[in-house]
C-alpha positions in Angstrom: -4.0 -80.1 256.9 -4.5 -80.2 260.8 -7.0 -78.7 263.3 -5.5 -76.6 266.2 -5.6 -79.7 268.0 -3.1 -82.0 269.6 -2.3 -85.4 270.6 0.7 -85.6 272.3 2.8 -88.9 272.9 5.5 -89.3 275.1 7.9 -91.3 274.1 9.7 -91.8 277.1 6.3 -93.8 278.0 6.3 -95.9 275.2 9.8 -96.9 276.0 9.0 -97.1 279.9 6.3 -99.3 279.2 8.3 -101.7 276.7 10.8 -102.3 279.3 8.3 -103.0 281.5 6.8 -105.6 279.6 9.8 -106.9 278.6 11.0 -107.5 282.1 7.2 -109.3 282.7 7.9 -111.2 279.5 10.6 -113.1 281.7 13.0 -113.8 278.8 10.7 -114.2 275.9 11.4 -111.7 272.8 8.8 -109.0 272.4 6.7 -108.2 269.6 5.6 -104.5 269.5 1.8 -104.4 268.1 1.5 -101.2 265.7 -1.1 -101.8 263.7 -4.0 -99.2 263.3 -1.1 -96.4 263.1 0.2 -97.6 266.6 -3.4 -97.6 268.0 -3.4 -94.0 267.2 -0.1 -92.5 268.5 1.8 -92.7 264.6 3.3 -95.4 263.2 6.9 -94.9 263.0 7.8 -92.6 265.8 6.0 -95.0 267.9 7.8 -98.3 266.4 11.1 -96.5 266.7 10.2 -95.8 270.4 9.4 -99.4 271.0 12.3 -100.7 269.5 14.2 -98.4 271.7 12.4 -99.8 274.8 13.4 -103.4 274.0 11.4 -105.0 271.5 13.3 -107.3 269.2 10.2 -107.7 266.6 6.9 -105.4 265.5 3.5 -106.6 264.3 1.1 -104.9 261.9 -1.8 -105.8 260.9 -2.1 -105.2 257.6 0.8 -105.6 254.7 0.8 -102.0 253.8 1.4 -100.6 257.7 4.2 -103.0 257.2 5.6 -101.7 254.0 5.4 -98.6 255.4 7.7 -99.1 257.9 10.2 -100.4 255.5 9.6 -97.2 253.5 10.7 -95.5 256.6 13.9 -96.9 257.3 12.9 -99.8 260.4 14.7 -102.8 259.2 13.5 -105.0 262.5 11.6 -108.1 261.5 8.0 -107.4 260.8 5.1 -109.8 260.8 1.6 -109.1 259.2 -1.1 -111.0 260.2 -4.4 -110.0 258.5 -3.8 -111.2 254.8 -6.5 -110.7 252.7 -6.8 -111.7 248.7 -5.1 -109.5 246.5 -2.6 -107.9 248.7 0.7 -107.0 247.4 2.6 -109.8 248.8 5.7 -109.9 246.3 6.4 -106.5 247.7 6.1 -107.5 251.1 8.3 -110.3 250.5 11.1 -108.6 248.7 11.0 -105.9 252.0 11.5 -109.2 254.0 7.9 -109.0 255.7 6.8 -112.1 257.4 3.6 -113.2 256.6 0.7 -115.4 258.4 -1.7 -118.2 256.9 -4.4 -119.8 258.1 -5.5 -121.9 255.3 -4.3 -123.7 252.3 -5.6 -121.4 249.9 -3.9 -118.0 251.1 -0.9 -120.0 251.7 -0.6 -121.4 248.1 -1.2 -117.6 247.4 1.8 -116.4 249.3 3.9 -119.1 247.7 2.8 -118.2 244.2 4.1 -114.7 245.1 7.5 -116.0 246.5 8.0 -117.8 243.7 7.5 -114.6 241.4 10.1 -112.7 243.3 12.7 -115.5 243.9 12.7 -115.2 247.8 11.9 -117.2 250.2 8.8 -115.9 252.7 9.1 -116.1 256.4 6.1 -117.8 257.4 3.9 -117.9 260.8 1.0 -120.7 260.6 -1.9 -119.2 262.8 -4.3 -121.7 264.8 -7.8 -121.1 265.7 -7.8 -122.5 269.3 -11.3 -120.8 270.4 -11.7 -117.6 269.8 -13.4 -118.5 266.2 -11.6 -115.0 264.4 -8.9 -115.9 262.7 -6.9 -119.2 262.5 -6.9 -122.6 261.3 -9.4 -124.5 262.7 -8.1 -127.8 264.8 -9.8 -130.4 262.3 -7.5 -129.0 259.2 -4.4 -127.8 261.1 -2.8 -131.3 260.0 -3.8 -130.5 256.1 -2.2 -126.8 256.5 0.9 -127.9 257.8 1.3 -130.5 255.2 1.2 -127.9 252.7 3.5 -125.8 254.7 5.8 -128.6 254.9 5.6 -129.2 250.9 6.1 -125.6 250.1 9.1 -125.7 252.4 10.6 -128.6 250.8 10.3 -126.8 247.4 11.9 -123.7 248.9 9.5 -120.9 248.9 8.4 -120.4 252.3 10.5 -121.1 255.6 8.2 -121.8 258.7 9.2 -119.6 261.5 6.2 -119.2 263.8 3.1 -120.9 265.5 0.5 -118.7 266.6 -2.8 -118.0 268.2 -4.4 -115.5 270.1 -6.7 -115.7 273.1 -10.1 -114.5 273.5 -11.1 -113.8 277.0 -6.9 -112.6 278.6 -8.5 -109.6 279.9 -11.0 -111.5 281.8 -9.0 -113.2 285.0 -9.9 -116.4 285.5 -12.3 -117.2 282.3 -12.3 -120.9 281.5 -11.5 -120.4 277.8 -8.1 -118.7 278.4 -7.4 -122.5 279.9 -9.0 -124.0 277.1 -7.3 -122.2 274.5 -3.7 -122.6 275.9 -4.7 -126.5 275.9 -5.7 -125.9 272.6 -2.6 -124.3 271.2 -0.4 -126.8 273.2 -2.3 -129.8 271.2 -1.6 -127.4 267.7 2.0 -127.0 268.8 2.3 -130.8 269.2 0.9 -131.6 266.1 3.5 -129.6 264.4 6.6 -130.6 266.2 5.4 -134.2 265.0 5.1 -133.2 261.3 8.1 -131.6 261.8 7.2 -128.3 261.5 8.4 -127.0 264.8 11.9 -126.7 265.2 14.0 -124.8 267.7 13.8 -121.8 265.4 10.1 -121.6 265.2 8.5 -118.9 267.2 5.7 -119.9 269.3 3.2 -116.9 270.8 -0.1 -116.4 271.7 0.1 -113.6 274.4 -1.4 -110.3 274.2 -0.9 -107.5 276.8 -3.6 -109.1 279.1 -1.5 -112.6 279.3 2.1 -110.7 279.4 1.0 -109.2 282.8 -1.0 -111.8 284.1 -0.7 -115.6 282.6 3.2 -116.7 282.7 2.2 -119.9 280.6 1.1 -118.3 277.6 4.3 -116.2 276.9 5.8 -119.6 275.0 8.9 -117.7 273.3 7.7 -114.2 272.6 4.8 -112.1 273.4 2.7 -109.2 271.7 1.6 -106.5 273.3 -0.2 -103.8 271.9 -2.1 -101.6 274.5 0.0 -101.9 277.4 2.8 -100.4 275.2 0.6 -97.1 275.0 0.3 -96.9 278.8 -3.2 -98.2 279.0 -3.8 -101.2 281.2 -5.8 -104.4 279.5 -7.0 -105.4 282.7 -8.2 -101.8 284.3 -9.9 -103.6 287.5 -6.4 -105.1 288.3 -4.6 -101.4 288.3 -2.3 -99.9 285.8 0.6 -102.6 286.3 2.9 -99.4 286.4 2.5 -98.3 283.2 2.7 -94.7 282.1 -0.1 -93.4 279.4 1.8 -92.1 276.8 -0.8 -89.9 275.0 -2.4 -86.5 276.3 -5.5 -85.1 273.4 -5.5 -81.5 273.8 -7.2 -78.1 272.6 -7.1 -74.5 272.5 -10.5 -72.8 272.8 -11.6 -71.5 269.9 -14.2 -69.0 270.7 -15.7 -67.7 274.3 -18.7 -66.2 275.2 -21.5 -65.3 277.6 -24.8 -65.9 276.9 -27.8 -65.4 279.2 -29.9 -67.8 280.8 -31.8 -70.0 279.1 -29.6 -70.4 275.9 -29.9 -73.3 274.1 -26.7 -74.9 272.9 -25.5 -76.8 270.1 -27.5 -79.2 268.1 -31.2 -80.3 269.7 -30.7 -77.9 272.7 -30.2 -81.1 274.8 -28.2 -78.6 276.9 -29.8 -75.2 278.5 -27.9 -72.8 281.0 -29.6 -72.3 283.8 -28.1 -69.1 284.4 -25.9 -66.4 282.6 -23.1 -68.2 282.0 -19.4 -67.9 279.8 -19.7 -70.9 276.9 -16.4 -71.9 275.3 -15.9 -73.7 271.7 -13.9 -76.7 271.9 -12.4 -77.3 268.2 -12.7 -81.0 268.1 -15.5 -83.2 267.1 -16.6 -86.8 266.0 -14.7 -85.9 262.8 -11.6 -86.0 265.1 -12.7 -89.3 267.2 -14.4 -87.7 270.1 -17.1 -89.8 270.3 -20.8 -88.5 269.6 -22.2 -90.4 272.4 -19.5 -88.1 274.6 -22.3 -85.6 274.3 -23.4 -84.2 278.0 -20.9 -87.6 279.5 -17.5 -86.8 279.1 -15.3 -84.5 280.9 -12.5 -82.1 279.8 -9.8 -80.2 282.2 -10.3 -76.3 281.5 -9.5 -73.5 283.3 -8.2 -75.3 286.1 -11.0 -77.5 286.8 -13.3 -80.7 285.0 -16.3 -79.4 283.1 -18.7 -81.8 281.3 -19.0 -81.4 277.6 -22.1 -79.3 277.4 -24.8 -80.5 274.5 -24.1 -82.3 271.2 -20.7 -83.3 270.3 -20.5 -82.0 266.6 -18.5 -83.1 263.8 -15.6 -80.2 264.1 -16.4 -79.0 267.8 -18.4 -79.3 271.1 -18.9 -76.2 273.9 -18.0 -76.3 277.6 -19.9 -74.5 280.1 -17.7 -72.3 282.4 -19.7 -70.5 284.3 -18.6 -67.6 285.9 -14.6 -69.0 285.5 -12.1 -66.9 283.1 -11.3 -68.5 280.4 -10.1 -67.1 277.4 -9.8 -67.7 273.3 -6.6 -69.7 272.8 -6.5 -71.1 276.4 -5.6 -75.1 276.5 -8.3 -77.4 276.9 -7.3 -81.1 277.8 -9.6 -83.8 276.8 -7.5 -87.0 278.4 -4.1 -87.5 279.5 -2.3 -89.5 282.1 -4.0 -87.6 284.9 -1.3 -86.3 286.5 -2.7 -82.3 286.4 -6.0 -83.5 287.2 -7.3 -84.2 283.8 -9.6 -86.9 282.8 -7.7 -90.7 281.5 -8.2 -92.0 278.4 -9.8 -95.0 281.2 -12.2 -92.7 282.3 -13.7 -92.1 279.2 -13.8 -95.1 278.1 -15.7 -96.4 281.6 -17.8 -93.3 281.1 -19.0 -93.9 277.5 -19.2 -97.7 277.8 -16.2 -98.6 275.3 -12.6 -99.4 275.7 -9.9 -97.4 276.0 -8.7 -99.0 272.4 -11.4 -97.1 270.6 -10.9 -94.2 272.5 -7.4 -93.8 271.3 -7.6 -95.1 267.7 -10.6 -92.9 266.8 -8.4 -89.9 267.0 -8.7 -88.6 263.7 -5.7 -87.3 261.2 -6.6 -83.5 261.7 -4.9 -83.7 265.1 -1.2 -83.2 264.9 0.7 -85.6 266.7 3.3 -83.7 268.5 6.3 -86.2 269.7 7.9 -85.6 273.3 10.9 -86.9 274.4 12.4 -88.4 271.1 15.5 -90.3 271.0 16.5 -93.1 273.7 18.0 -90.6 276.5 
């Protein structure tokens, strides 16, 4: 069930951004990160556009996301890297999903699933190079390599990737970047000495920010996420030529005149200073419009920017139009590329003290995704 709102996704912008990233990767393969419903843009249509734009692989956080892509007919290689106990590993292996492991326990669980299927699983081993999140610590990396090689000899796994993740690539010059790359190189050297890093094994650590700014981090493959959607991974360095793909719009549900002194929405945090026109916008925090946007974020309505007036509710918020005309059914733009004077997702993020990732991924399932510029033309 959908609301009257739309998240319009420009697939041509997605293809443009991927092509730009592919060029910046300077010969490295490109894996498009399409986790979290392609950052809220829509898993299957966006994945198809990402592949059309030049990506050779896709990456998801969870196995179920990868299986959804296979069910939709996507045949490109897919890596799922956040594998937790109890995942449908046998089903993933049967559908040629590549899996990541960071410890021996998980490695053995993946191997057991491979034995049940009678197939060999394509495996990426993740090293913790200093983010202290996912990945195998350096102290136990040799043990993980050894066990993976035993399983390779058994024929249940094929080691196809060695990888890690950068913590501060979006902070230019941060000292952890060099330390992590050195740690990754050390992990790769150990893998090579153990016999787990042949020419067919893909080395990857670069996210969007590293793809754009750190040539030394590109190795064999880059894994951009945010930048594919046209959002800058390092806003202080500009937009890098990226085109924002999502425009969030709604149609005014009610427009009415109210007298001076009218309290608006819960808690009367906004009180009209004179007789004015209020417009109801049918989007709320259930749809991803942060409650914190109350009195802060702006939208485009009637040709001008308007600040949200009063508390953001679960399904709606209000704007004060003054004496400017607006009718029920007229379009209100929350954010978009900015070409028409509307706020951008970056402006929303800056205003609300968050990151653009949160702005776009929070857009809920009630908001219809409408895809523009389908196909590769």
